[in-house]
C-alpha positions in Angstrom: 14.7 18.3 -12.6 11.6 18.1 -14.4 12.7 15.9 -17.3 14.7 13.6 -15.1 11.9 13.1 -12.6 9.5 12.0 -15.5 12.0 9.5 -17.1 13.0 8.2 -13.5 8.9 7.8 -12.8 8.6 6.1 -16.3 11.7 3.6 -15.5 10.0 2.9 -12.0 6.4 2.4 -13.0 6.5 1.2 -16.9 5.4 2.9 -20.3 1.9 2.6 -19.0 -0.4 2.8 -15.9 -3.7 1.5 -15.0 -7.0 3.2 -13.6 -9.6 0.8 -12.8 -13.2 1.5 -13.0 -16.5 0.0 -13.1 -17.2 -0.9 -17.0 -20.5 1.2 -16.5 -18.6 4.3 -15.9 -16.7 4.2 -19.7 -19.6 6.3 -21.3 -19.0 9.2 -18.5 -15.7 9.1 -18.3 -15.3 9.3 -22.0 -17.5 12.2 -22.1 -16.8 14.0 -18.7 -13.1 12.7 -17.9 -11.8 11.2 -14.9 -12.9 12.7 -11.6 -12.4 11.8 -7.9 -15.3 10.4 -5.9 -15.7 13.9 -4.4 -15.7 15.6 -7.8 -18.2 13.3 -9.2 -20.6 14.0 -6.1 -20.5 17.5 -6.9 -20.8 17.1 -10.6 -23.8 14.9 -10.1 -25.2 17.3 -7.6 -24.9 14.6 -4.6 -23.9 15.2 -1.1 -20.2 14.5 -1.0 -20.1 14.4 2.9 -22.1 11.3 2.9 -19.6 9.2 0.8 -16.9 8.4 3.7 -16.8 4.9 5.0 -19.1 3.5 2.5 -19.9 -0.2 3.0 -21.0 -0.7 -0.5 -20.6 0.6 -4.1 -22.3 4.0 -4.7 -24.5 4.6 -7.7 -24.6 8.5 -8.0 -27.0 9.9 -10.8 -28.2 13.0 -11.9 -30.8 13.2 -14.8 -29.2 10.9 -17.6 -25.6 11.0 -16.2 -24.7 8.0 -13.9 -21.5 7.1 -12.0 -20.6 4.1 -9.9 -18.5 4.6 -6.7 -16.4 1.8 -5.5 -16.9 0.9 -1.7 -14.5 1.5 1.3 -14.4 -2.0 2.7 -10.7 -2.2 2.8 -11.0 0.7 5.5 -13.8 -0.7 7.3 -12.5 -4.2 7.6 -9.5 -2.8 9.1 -10.9 -0.1 11.2 -9.1 -0.9 14.3 -5.8 -1.0 12.5 -6.6 2.3 10.7 -7.2 4.1 13.8 -3.8 2.9 15.0 -1.7 3.7 12.1 -3.2 7.0 10.8 -1.3 9.9 11.9 -3.0 13.3 11.6 -6.2 11.8 10.6 -9.2 10.0 12.1 -10.5 7.1 10.0 -13.1 9.3 8.7 -11.1 12.1 7.9 -8.8 9.6 5.8 -11.7 8.2 3.9 -12.6 11.8 2.9 -9.1 12.6 2.1 -8.9 9.5 -0.2 -12.0 10.4 -1.8 -10.3 13.8 -3.3 -7.8 11.7 -5.5 -8.0 10.0 -9.0 -6.1 6.5 -8.4 -3.4 4.6 -11.0 -1.5 1.7 -10.6 1.5 0.6 -12.1 1.3 -2.6 -14.4 1.2 -5.5 -11.6 -0.2 -3.6 -8.9 -3.1 -2.5 -11.3 -3.6 -6.2 -12.4 -4.1 -7.1 -8.8 -6.0 -4.3 -8.0 -8.5 -5.0 -10.8 -8.8 -8.8 -10.2 -10.1 -8.1 -6.4 -12.8 -5.9 -7.6 -13.7 -8.0 -10.9 -14.8 -10.8 -8.5 -18.3 -9.2 -8.3 -18.4 -6.3 -11.0 -17.8 -5.9 -14.5 -14.8 -3.4 -15.1 -12.7 -1.6 -17.4 -8.9 -1.0 -17.1 -7.7 2.3 -18.9 -4.2 2.4 -19.6 -2.7 5.7 -20.1 0.7 6.5 -21.4 3.1 7.2 -18.4 5.0 10.1 -19.9 2.1 11.8 -21.2 0.2 11.6 -18.0 3.3 12.9 -16.0 4.2 15.9 -18.2 0.3 17.0 -18.4 -0.2 17.0 -14.5 3.3 16.9 -13.4 2.6 19.4 -10.3 -0.4 17.4 -9.1 0.7 13.8 -9.4 1.9 12.3 -6.1 3.4 8.5 -5.4 2.9 6.3 -2.4 4.6 3.1 -1.6 1.5 1.2 -0.4 -2.3 0.9 -1.4 -3.2 4.0 1.1 -6.9 2.9 1.4 -6.1 -0.5 2.7 -5.9 -1.3 6.1 -5.8 -5.1 6.2 -3.1 -8.1 6.1 0.3 -6.0 5.4 -1.6 -2.6 5.1 -2.5 -2.9 8.9 0.8 -2.0 9.7 1.8 0.6 7.5 1.8 3.9 9.1 0.5 6.9 7.1 -0.7 10.2 6.9 -0.6 13.1 4.3 3.2 12.7 4.0 2.7 9.2 2.6 2.1 11.0 -0.7 5.3 12.7 -2.3 4.9 14.6 -5.1 6.5 13.5 -8.5 7.8 17.1 -8.8 10.2 16.5 -5.8 11.9 13.6 -7.9 11.8 9.8 -7.4 14.7 10.1 -4.9 12.8 12.1 -2.2 10.0 9.5 -2.8 12.4 6.4 -2.3 14.0 8.0 1.1 10.5 9.4 2.3 9.7 6.7 4.9 13.5 5.9 5.8 14.0 9.6 6.7 10.7 10.1 8.7 10.0 6.4 10.0 13.6 4.8 10.0 12.7 1.9 7.8 15.6 -0.1 6.5 14.8 -0.3 2.9 13.8 2.4 0.1 10.4 2.6 -1.3 9.0 1.7 -4.9 6.1 3.0 -6.3 2.7 1.0 -5.3 0.1 3.5 -6.0 -0.2 6.9 -8.2 -2.9 9.6 -7.5 -3.8 12.9 -8.8 -5.2 15.8 -6.9 -7.1 17.0 -9.8 -9.6 15.8 -12.7 -8.2 14.9 -16.0 -10.6 16.6 -18.7 -12.0 14.5 -21.4 -9.9 15.8 -24.2 -6.6 15.4 -22.3 -7.6 12.0 -21.2 -8.8 10.3 -24.6 -5.2 11.8 -25.8 -3.7 9.6 -23.1 -5.2 6.6 -23.3 -3.5 3.7 -25.0 -5.5 0.9 -24.5 -9.0 -0.2 -22.5 -9.4 -3.7 -21.3 -13.1 -4.7 -20.6 
């Protein structure tokens, strides 16, 4: 089951997946690994409960260590839609939940996400080996059929709750059928977003990186 799930995942998203970040974050990431926004706040001795629904990018700093967090304007710009389509969450609790994950994207989705951020911020795209990542964090990697933090345009109509994240360990078939069974949708899902419920330590991360684009 594990090997099949990983191979199906590779076929679905390609041989590499992207993590998009501010270019200034690279030295921190290389030294300390990849962390969620909440984990970064804790590591840099900052109040994590002040991060939700941030209108602008946030610079976290503790001593010589610095990290830049992206804004959450895709929630704020669609806040009425978010209140309508969220299941089991308030807008604020969903923003907190998003900050507890590390995000990756299949190739085409990653390129579009990078382009949306690159307009006003120098960025870096870390490309990680798909199979290596899946093997390293198999039980903590989740798949989603949408950008779970976007409530604008098409995202304004996409119902979501904790159930939108399907663990890779359940297999790709469970992911593809998730919304059909729950919401009665006509089509099977494809992977739009990949997220991780834990940090990636620096040694593991540096072994998984196959390329860095700036």
